[in-house]
C-alpha angles and dihedrals in degrees: 000000000000121000114235132196123231137178096018118189135181129199137172129214127199118203114208130199102226095178141286131304124226091276095052096256120137118262108223130207121188127203122184129205113201140193104044115170109261092233092054111121121241087248091057092048090049094046094051094046090052090047093055089041090057087066092067122073093229135092117258111239098182142346117219130190123203126193122191131179140158116250118213138169 
């Protein structure tokens, strides 16, 4: 029997450098944007994440994307 995907979701997270702690290590803040369409291109997800990130006064360290789904027979 073939395995099928259901309830697919996609989200992107931006990690920001908000400063340095007392020992000189980066302080990180994460903000997540949820509910991207499954057929969104990687370029679209990245552009939207950076557009939202531009609303914050911090430097972006990374942009991560996560995809989740249920697998059933």
